N, C-alpha and C positions, 0 to 999 in steps of 0.2 A: 323196640330196643330194650334189653334187660338192664335194669338199674345196676350200676357198678357195685354198689354195696351189697345188694342181694346176690349178685354173681359171686362176689368174694365169700360171702357167708355160705353159699351153696357149695362152693369149691371146698371150703374148710369142712363142711358137713360130710361131703362125699369122701374126703380123705380120712376123716375120723371113723366113718362107717367101714372103710376098708380095714382099718386097724382093728375095730371092734370085731369084725368078721374073723380076722386071723386069730385074735385072742380068745374068741369063743371056743376054740379048739382045746384050750387049757382045761385040765381036769380040776375039780374042786381041791384035790390033794395038792396039785401043783400050786394053785393060788394060795392055799393055806401055808405051804412050806417055803414058797419062793416070793419074797417081797417085791423083787423087780417085776416079775410076771404079774403079780397082783396089782402093782401100781400102774403098769402099762394098760391093763384091762380097765381099771377104774378111770384112768385118764381118758381113754378112748370113749368110754361111756359118757363121762362128764362133758367132753367136748361135743359129742353128738347131740346130747340133750340140750346143752346151752346154745349151740348153733341153731337148733330147731326153734328154741324160744326166741332167739334174736331175730331170726327170719320172720317169725310171726309178729313180733312187736314192731319191727321195722315196717312190715306191710300194713299193719294197723295204723301206725302214725302217718305213713305216706298217703294212705287213702282216707284219712280223717275219720276213722271209726271210733267207737266208744273206747276209751282208754282202760286197759286192764289194771286191776289193783293187785293182782298176783300173777305169777308165771302161769299157773294153772288156767287162770281166766283168759289168757291170751288165746288158747286153743278153743275155749268155749265161744269166744267172740268170732273167731274164724268160722266155726260151725254155725253160729247164729246168722252169719252173713252168707251162708251157703257155699263157702269156699272149700271146706273140708267136710267129709262125712262125720256125723255125730259119733259113731263108734270110734273112728280114728281120733277124734278130739278127746274122747274119754281116755283112750289108751295114752295119748300124749300128755293129758293132765296127770295121769298116774306117774308117767316118767318125770314130769316137772316136779312132782312131789318127791320122787326118788332122787332127783338132783340134790335136794336138801340133805338127804341121807348121805350122799357122797361127799358133799361139801363139808358137812359137820362131823364127818367120820363116824356116823352112827352105824355104818355098815359093819363095823367091828363087832357090834352086838349080835349080828346075825349074818355071818359070811354066806350062809346057804341062801338067804334072800338075794344078796348081791349076785351070787352065782346063777340063781334062777333068772334074774333080769338079763345077765350076760348071755345066757343060753337061749332065752325065749323072746326077748323084746326088740331085737334088732329089726325084725320084720315091720314093726310099727314105724321106725325111723325111715326105713326104705320106702314104705308106702307114703310117708310124708314127703319125701324127696320127689316121688313120682307125681303127687298131687301139686306140689309147688311148681314143678316144671310145666305141668298142664296150665296152671294159673298164669304163668309168665308167657306162655306162647299164645 
C-alpha cells in the first residue's frame, strides 16, 4: 500500500507538471511582457521542484537513510541508495539549485535562463515521477 503522504505529494507533483507542460508553450516574449503568464510558469516550476524534493526527503526519513543537509543532497542520497539513476539525480540536484533562484527572485537577473529551464527540464521531473512510481510498486 502506498503511503498517504507520498500519494498526496505525487498527486500535487503530477498536477504541477500538467501546468508546467501547458505553460512551456509560452514564448519568451509572452513571459517578458505578461506578468500573469510569467507567474503561472514560475509557480508551476516551483511546485514541481519542491514536490520532488519533498517526496525525496519523506522517503529518506521514512526509510531511515542518511539525512540530507541540503535539498540537492536529497537526490544524491537516493542515487547512492540505488533508488534513482545518477544522471537523474544530477539533473534533479540542478533543479533543486534552481529552486533557490525561483524563491529568491534571482530569475529576474536572467529571464532567459528561467525560460531555458521551463522549455527543457520538464523531462527530468517526468522521469522522476516514473522512477518514484516504480519504487512504490
